N, C-alpha and C positions, 0 to 999 in steps of 0.2 A: 503761830503755825497756821498755814492755810487749811481750809476745810477740805477733807479728802474722804472719799468712800472707797473701801477695799472690798469688792465682792468676794464672797466665799468661794474657794476653789477656782479662782480665776487663773487661767493660763493663756498666754498669747497664742493665737493661731499660727503666727509666723515668727520665725527668729529674726534677729536684728538685720542680717543681710537681706533676707527676703522682704522684710518690712521696708527697708530703704528702697529696694527695687520696686516694690508695689507703690510706694508714695510717688516715685517718679512717673510710673505708668498712669496713676490716677490723675495727676496734674496735666499730663499730656492728653489723655483720652477725653477727660471731662471738658477741658477747655475747647477742644475741637468740636465736641457735640453741642456745647453751649453756643458757640459762635454760629454753627449751622442752624440751630433752632431759632435763635433770636436775631440773626443777620448782623453779627457784630464783627468789627475789625479791631485787632489788637493795637494799642498805642502805649507809649511810655507815659509815666505819671510821676508827680513830685513826691519826694519823701517829706518835704517841708514847704510851708507857705509863709508869706509875710504876716507878721503880727498886725492885726487891725484891718486886714483885707476883707474879713467876713467869709473867707473861703473855707476855713476849718470847720469841721463838723462838731457841734456842741454836744452830741450824744444826748444824754439826759439833762444837760444844762449845768451840771455841777462838776464834771471831770476837768481836771487841770491839764492842759497840754504841756509837753516837755518843750521848754523854750530856751533859746540861746541867742547871744548877741552876735551880730555880723559886722565887725568894725568897718570893713571896706564899703558897706552899704549904709553905715551910720544908722542902723536899725536892728530890729530883732526878728527872728524867725521862729516858727512853731512846727514841731513834727506833727504830721497829720494824725487825726483820730480815724478818719475815713475820708473818702473823696467824693462824698455826696454832692457837694456844691461845685467842686472843681470840674467834675465830669460834665455838668450841664454847661459850664462856661466853655469847656473844650469842644463840645458839640457845636456851639455857636462859632467859635474861633476857626475850627477846621472845616466848616461848611457842610456838616452832615444834614441830610434831608429826611423827611418822614419815612419811617421804615428802616432807616439805617441807624447803627449804634456802634459803641466802642466797648472794649473790655480791657482791663489792665490788671497786672499783679500789684496789689496794694500791700505795703508793709508799714506797720505803725507800732507805736509804743503808747500804751495806755497805763500810765503810772498809778492811777487810782483804782485799777481793777482789783476786785476781791478774788483771790486765787482759790481755785478748787479743781475738780476733775476736768471741767470744761473750759475754764478761764485762765488766761495767761496774760502777763503784761506785754507780751509780743503778739501781735495780730497779723495774720496773713490771710488775705482773701482775694477772690476775684471781684473787682468792682466793675459793674457794667452799667451802661446808660444808653437809651436810644430815644430818638425823636419820635413823637407821636402827634396825632392831630387832635383838635378839640373834640371831635366825635368819638375818639377812643378813650376819653377820660371818663370811664365808667367801670363798674365792678365786673361785668362780664369779660371785658378785655383784660382786666387784672387777673381774673381766674384762668383765662386761657393761657396767659403767660406763665402762671404758676404751674399749670399742667405741663407746659413745655419744659420747664426747669426740672420738674420731678421726673419726666421721661428721660432727660439727659442723665440724671443721677442714677436711675435704675438701669439704663443701658450701659453706663460705665461699670456698675456693679456686675452686670451679666458678663461683660468681657473679662473682668478681673477674676471672677470665679472659675472661668475656663483656664486661665493662666496659673491659678493657684488653687488646686483642688481642696486644700484645707479650708477655703473660704466658702465652700458650697452650702454650708449651713446658714449663711447670712442671706436672708431673703427680705426684700423691701416691697411694700405695697405701692403699686402705681396709682391706685385709686385714692384721690385726695378728698378728704372731708372738710368742707368749709364751714366756718362758724365765726360770728362777730364776738368781740370782747363782751358786749352786753348780753348776748345770748349765752355766752360761757358763764358769766356771773349769775344769770337767771337759773342756769342748769345746776350750778354748784355754789349756792349762796354762802355756805358755811366754810368754804375753802379759800385759801390765799390764791392770788393769781397763778403762782407757780404750781401749786397743788392742782388747780383746775386744768392747767396744761397737761400735767402728768396723767391725770385721770382720763382726760379726753383722748390723749395720744395712745394710752394703753388700750383703750377700747377700739380705736379706729386705725391705728398704725401710722398713717401719713395724714397730717392735718395742716390746715392753713387758717390761722387766726387773723381776722381782719378788723380794721377800724381801731387802730392802736394810737392813743394820744387823747389828751383831754380827760374829763372825769366821767365815770359811769353814774347810773342812777343812785348808787350807794354813796356817791360823793367822793369816791376814791378812784384813782387811775388804775388801769390794768398794768401799765408799764409806762415809763417815761419816753417821750419822743420829742426831739427838737422841733420848734414850730416853723422852721424856715426851709425845710426840704420836702418831706413827705406831706401830702394832703392827708390829714387824719381820717377823712372819710373814705380814702381810696388806697390804704396801705395794708401791709400784712406781714406776718412771719410764717415761714415754712418750718415745720417740725416733724421729725420722724421718731417713732418709738424705738429707743435704743436698749435692746434686751440685755446686753451685758451689764449695764448700769441700772437697769430698771427705771428709766426716766425718759422724758421727752428731750430730744436733742434738737435745739434750734440751729438749723443750717443756714437760713437766709432771712435777712430783714430787707424788705423791698417795698416799692409802692409807686403809684403815680404821683409825680411831684406837684408842689403847690403852683397854682397860677396866681395872678396878682390878687384876686379876691380872697383866695384861701390864705395867702400869706398875711394879708392885712388882718383877717379874722384871728388867725392863730397867734400872730405877734401880740395882738391885744389881749387874747385870752391868757397867754403866757406871761403877760406883764412886761414885755420888752419891746414896745413899739419903736424905740429909738434905733433898733437895728435896721429899720427901713432906710436909714441914712448911710449905711455902709455901701461900698462900691458894687458888690455882687447884688445886693438887694435892690439897689436903684435900677440896675440893668434888668432885673426881673420885673419890677413894677412898671417900667416904661415900655415893656414889650420887646426889648432887645434880645433876650434869651428865648430859645425855643421851648415849646411844651415838651416835657420828657417824662419817662418813667425809668426806674433803675433800682439797683440794690447791691448788696454785698453777699457773697457766698463764701463761707469760711473754708479755707483750704485744709487747715488742720482738722476742723470739724468733719469735713467730708472724709478725710482719711480715717479718722476714728470710727465713723459710721461704717464705712465699707470694709475696714479691717477688723472690726469687732474689738477695738481697743477701749480701755476704761479710763485712761488718763491722757490728757492732751500732750503731756511731756513724752509720751511714747512715739509721737509723730512729729514733734518739733523741738528745737533746742531753745530753752528759755532759762529763767532763774527760779529756783525753788528754795524754801527754807530748809534747814538741816533736818527738822523733824519729818517733813514730807518726804525728803530723799530717803531717810532711814525707813520710814513706814513702807515706801514702795520697794525698797531693797528687801525688807523682811518678807514682803508678800510676793517676791519674784517678779515685780513690775519693773521693767528696764526702761529708765528714762534716758532720752538721748542727750 
């Protein structure tokens, strides 16, 4: 059985019909605000990439992609985990310039995901990426971008509450509190990384945890991060305190991407320097690919946050074990 939390006395603020209507509005309104804030153009994106191209996202480095043979190509393809690397290649191929970016609807299958209230094997997110300059590769530029995204989230919530009065009790903080993973460990040395996130988000509401990847002074990582897309010194997660579940809800993983120096360092630290010979990695190391920043923003996660839902299955259609389905049914939680 997947791990599931059933909050006491939970009742959805919207019925099924209004939930579906609200999901559609959220996806339309937020994408428009995100594009305006970050100067993004919508593009189409792949569901799968060639095996061995180096374009698939390795996430924490242990997840297995769903793969299948393609007889007419005499090869194999992999369903994407995310589009972190493909987006950077697309910016180069399409001729985007500094200050310009792209956004796309990303749909993925993550077969090894551990299922719970917030995680599904089906992933839907806005994947965005934009070209930056060398002078913008710094924490202040990262923080400014985080604030723009949070403003877009809160503005979407404002519009939604006017359309659905039942949602007026959902209020998000526009003020973002920034903290590094090392500062978080120093603040809560006796807690696990997830417990630290929950404690800090409960206190501050909207938080941004920076510098994820590699090991902390304790010798342990805060969380896993693939070595060949985010610069571990210039990345972050955006989290909101989600009152219905009583936990921090991670909405976005993002960051300034590796340049050639950061990629070499991180591949060596992760023990996989051989990746430098893959096509994507060669293009990055020889300067063909532009400097970029980008991330993913969970569509179902955003719907959960803005609608006060307690299970991701309330806002997306996926697969769940029989025990989870029954537990939700008994609690009056309607899975789509």
